C-alpha positions in Angstrom: -128.6 -83.3 -11.8 -126.4 -85.9 -9.9 -128.9 -87.8 -8.4 -130.9 -88.0 -12.3 -129.8 -91.6 -13.9 -127.4 -91.7 -16.5 -129.5 -93.6 -19.3 -132.6 -91.2 -18.3 -130.3 -88.2 -19.8 -129.0 -89.8 -22.7 -132.3 -90.4 -23.9 -133.7 -87.2 -23.2 -130.4 -85.6 -25.1 -128.0 -88.1 -27.4 -125.1 -85.5 -27.1 -124.6 -86.4 -23.6 -123.9 -89.5 -24.6 -119.9 -88.3 -25.9 -119.5 -86.8 -22.3 -120.1 -89.7 -20.4 -118.2 -91.5 -22.9 -115.0 -89.2 -22.9 -114.5 -90.2 -19.2 -115.4 -93.9 -19.7 -119.2 -93.7 -17.9 -121.4 -96.5 -19.0 -124.7 -95.1 -20.2 -126.2 -97.8 -22.2 -125.6 -101.1 -19.2 -125.2 -98.7 -16.8 -127.9 -96.4 -17.5 -129.5 -96.9 -13.9 -126.8 -95.6 -12.0 -127.0 -91.4 -11.0 -124.5 -89.5 -12.1 -122.9 -89.3 -8.7 -122.5 -92.9 -8.6 -121.4 -93.7 -11.3 -118.5 -90.5 -11.6 -117.4 -92.0 -8.3 -116.8 -95.1 -9.7 -114.5 -93.8 -12.4 -113.0 -91.0 -10.6 -114.0 -88.2 -12.3 -114.4 -84.5 -11.0 -118.1 -84.1 -10.5 -118.5 -80.5 -10.8 -116.5 -80.2 -14.2 -118.4 -82.9 -15.6 -121.6 -81.3 -14.5 -120.3 -78.2 -16.3 -119.7 -80.0 -19.6 -122.9 -82.2 -19.6 -124.6 -78.7 -18.9 -122.5 -76.9 -22.0 -123.7 -79.9 -24.1 -127.6 -80.2 -23.1 -127.7 -76.5 -23.7 -126.1 -76.2 -27.0 -128.7 -74.5 -29.6 -129.4 -75.8 -32.7 -128.6 -79.5 -31.9 -130.2 -82.0 -34.1 -131.4 -84.0 -31.4 -133.9 -86.9 -31.8 -136.3 -88.1 -29.1 -136.5 -91.4 -29.0 -138.7 -91.2 -25.7 -141.4 -89.5 -27.8 -142.0 -92.4 -30.4 -144.3 -95.8 -30.1 -142.7 -98.9 -29.1 -143.1 -100.8 -32.5 -141.7 -97.6 -33.9 -138.9 -97.6 -32.0 -138.1 -101.4 -32.1 -138.7 -101.3 -35.7 -136.4 -98.2 -36.3 -133.5 -100.6 -33.8 -134.2 -103.3 -36.2 -133.7 -101.6 -39.3 -130.9 -99.5 -38.2 -128.9 -101.4 -35.3 -129.4 -104.9 -36.7 -128.4 -104.1 -39.5 -125.4 -102.6 -38.6 -123.7 -105.3 -36.6 -125.2 -108.0 -39.4 -123.4 -106.1 -42.1 -120.0 -104.8 -40.1 -119.3 -108.1 -37.9 -118.2 -110.2 -40.9 -115.9 -107.5 -42.1 -114.2 -107.0 -39.0 -113.4 -110.4 -38.4 -111.7 -110.6 -41.6 -109.8 -107.9 -40.6 -108.7 -109.0 -37.3 -107.5 -112.0 -38.9 -105.3 -110.4 -41.2 -103.9 -108.4 -38.3 -103.1 -111.5 -36.4 -101.4 -113.1 -39.2 -99.2 -110.3 -39.8 -99.0 -109.0 -36.5 -100.1 -111.7 -33.7 -96.8 -112.3 -32.7 -95.2 -109.3 -32.0 -98.7 -108.0 -30.5 -100.4 -111.0 -28.6 -103.1 -109.1 -27.6 -104.6 -109.1 -31.3 -105.1 -112.8 -30.6 -107.3 -112.2 -27.4 -109.0 -109.2 -29.3 -109.9 -111.4 -32.3 -111.3 -114.2 -29.7 -113.9 -111.8 -27.7 -115.1 -110.0 -31.2 -115.8 -113.8 -32.4 -117.5 -114.4 -29.5 -119.4 -111.2 -30.2 -120.4 -111.2 -33.6 -122.1 -115.0 -32.8 -123.5 -114.3 -29.3 -125.2 -111.0 -30.5 -126.2 -113.1 -33.8 -128.6 -115.2 -31.5 -129.5 -112.3 -29.5 -130.8 -110.2 -32.6 -132.5 -113.3 -33.7 -134.4 -113.8 -30.0 -135.6 -109.5 -30.2 -136.7 -110.0 -33.8 -138.9 -113.1 -33.8 -139.9 -113.1 -29.9 -139.7 -109.8 -28.3 -140.1 -107.6 -31.3 -142.9 -109.0 -32.4 -144.8 -109.2 -29.3 -144.2 -105.5 -28.5 -146.0 -104.8 -31.7 -149.1 -106.9 -30.5 -148.9 -104.8 -27.5 -149.1 -102.0 -29.3 -152.0 -103.4 -31.9 -154.1 -104.2 -28.2 -153.7 -100.8 -27.2 -155.3 -99.1 -30.6 -157.9 -101.7 -30.8 -159.0 -101.7 -27.0 -158.0 -105.5 -27.2 -156.2 -107.5 -24.9 -152.9 -109.0 -25.9 -152.4 -112.6 -27.0 -151.1 -115.2 -24.1 -147.4 -115.9 -24.7 -145.1 -118.7 -23.5 -143.0 -116.3 -21.3 -146.0 -114.7 -19.3 -145.1 -110.9 -18.8 -142.8 -109.2 -21.4 -140.4 -108.6 -18.3 -139.4 -112.1 -18.3 -137.5 -112.0 -22.1 -136.3 -108.2 -21.9 -134.5 -109.3 -18.4 -132.9 -112.1 -20.5 -131.8 -109.4 -23.5 -130.5 -106.8 -20.5 -128.3 -109.6 -19.3 -127.2 -110.7 -22.4 -126.5 -106.6 -23.0 -124.2 -106.9 -19.8 -122.2 -110.0 -21.2 -121.2 -107.8 -24.6 -120.8 -104.6 -22.2 -118.3 -106.2 -20.3 -116.5 -108.1 -23.2 -116.0 -104.4 -25.2 -115.0 -103.5 -21.5 -112.2 -106.0 -22.3 -111.6 -105.1 -25.5 -111.4 -101.7 -25.0 -108.6 -102.4 -21.9 -106.9 -104.6 -24.4 -106.5 -102.1 -27.3 -105.8 -99.2 -24.8 -108.6 -97.4 -26.3 -108.6 -98.3 -30.1 -104.7 -96.9 -30.0 -102.4 -98.1 -32.5 -98.7 -99.5 -31.8 -95.7 -96.9 -33.6 -95.2 -99.9 -35.6 -99.0 -99.9 -36.8 -99.9 -100.8 -40.5 -102.6 -98.4 -42.2 -104.9 -101.8 -41.8 -104.4 -101.6 -38.0 -105.4 -98.4 -37.8 -108.9 -99.2 -40.0 -109.6 -101.8 -37.8 -109.4 -100.4 -34.7 -111.1 -97.2 -36.4 -113.8 -100.4 -36.9 -113.9 -101.5 -33.8 -114.4 -98.0 -31.6 -117.2 -97.8 -34.3 -118.8 -100.9 -33.6 -118.3 -100.2 -29.8 -120.1 -97.2 -30.1 -123.3 -98.3 -32.3 -123.5 -100.7 -29.7 -123.9 -98.2 -27.1 -126.6 -96.3 -28.6 -128.2 -99.8 -29.7 -128.6 -100.7 -26.0 -129.0 -97.8 -24.6 -132.2 -97.3 -26.6 -133.3 -100.6 -26.0 -132.2 -101.0 -21.9 -133.3 -97.2 -21.2 -136.5 -96.8 -23.5 -137.7 -99.4 -25.3 -137.7 -102.1 -22.7 -139.3 -99.8 -20.3 -141.5 -98.6 -22.2 -143.1 -102.0 -23.2 -143.4 -102.6 -19.9 -145.5 -100.2 -18.7 -147.5 -100.4 -21.4 -148.1 -104.1 -20.9 -149.2 -103.3 -17.8 -151.6 -100.9 -18.5 -153.3 -103.5 -20.6 -153.5 -105.7 -17.9 
């Protein structure tokens, strides 16, 4: 198990994500690292980590969706309707709360100003990122699936192979992962200070949920959808 990639483990059973998140191990952008590599980087006890993973993976009656069994076009549609929609709905709400927090608590907690700035950047960049996927990458994935079904060749594209836009999306995923690492560090992993109000608590809960959703979003793309799409294109050529 220790030499398996984190992304592959989570792709098989998403419940493993909770174990990796507990130790601050990146299963989405860092999904290509082996469990051993990631554990060493975070100074995590490998034996204890394995025990927790085995316990989670062997839990009976888990409701675990096997996204690896989904065709690429269905997975792309699910990502768009679930995770893209989540970003668009939640980002403006969080920004409004962060602005209020900065006005009330910014003088005593200047880290809020930096968190607000980072999240504003994230919301802006993610909006452009989602559009690129919806207008360029995902429609081409649908073309690939249709070409497979119809036994035809996919249409030529301006970007050449699908690996090119995918590499761009992965780079942008890395940028967002790094941005949220900074946010988590600035907020002490979303810990509300002693003088924090209920708005403080709600805002940090929303930020934490947003990061968790983003991790699952990126995981589904980096570790499942993108490799499937590259393999599909190669099989058709």
